[in-house]
C-alpha positions, -999 to 999 in steps of 0.1 A, spaced: -626 241 395 -629 205 409 -609 191 379 -575 179 392 -555 196 364 -543 230 353 -566 259 356 -564 289 335 -585 320 344 -583 357 345 -570 376 375 -609 389 382 -619 351 382 -594 341 408 -607 363 435 -615 343 466 -597 311 454 -564 296 465 -541 273 445 -509 256 454 -491 272 423 -500 305 407 -484 316 375 -492 354 364 -480 361 329 -482 391 308 -473 416 333 -458 444 310 -465 479 300 -498 481 282 -512 448 294 -509 451 334 -521 478 339 -545 480 310 -550 515 294 -580 533 313 -610 541 292 -615 578 287 -646 581 309 -625 566 341 -601 585 362 -566 573 354 -553 572 391 -585 554 402 -579 528 373 -542 525 381 -550 517 417 -576 493 408 -553 474 384 -526 472 410 -551 456 435 -561 432 409 -525 421 405 -522 417 442 -553 396 443 -539 374 415 -504 370 433 -521 363 467 -540 333 453 -507 313 457 -504 290 487 -470 274 480 -454 291 449 -458 321 427 -443 328 395 -446 361 379 -436 365 341 -428 402 334 -412 419 301 -378 430 306 -382 452 274 -416 467 284 -418 462 322 -452 471 340 -448 500 363 -460 474 390 -429 453 389 -402 479 381 -395 487 418 -399 452 432 -374 445 459 -347 420 445 -339 409 480 -375 395 482 -378 383 447 -359 357 428 -356 372 393 -342 355 365 -337 366 327 -354 339 305 
């Protein structure tokens, strides 16, 4: 973590850390949130995945970029307020 370059990590590994710029990608249906395992309550799993995305996004100190699929959007980003987010089609 002391290396002055780009760090790539899972959302789980980012807990408790902060970075000037954070990029979260792969926010699309089937990836974020992941599919729950059969033995896990789907509502509990969904809420845990939502918290995990929040933790990843809240690691940004100055700039946050979230890459989400337009064709297969995650339910977590479908209702984001466009007045609060700068949304671009790439």
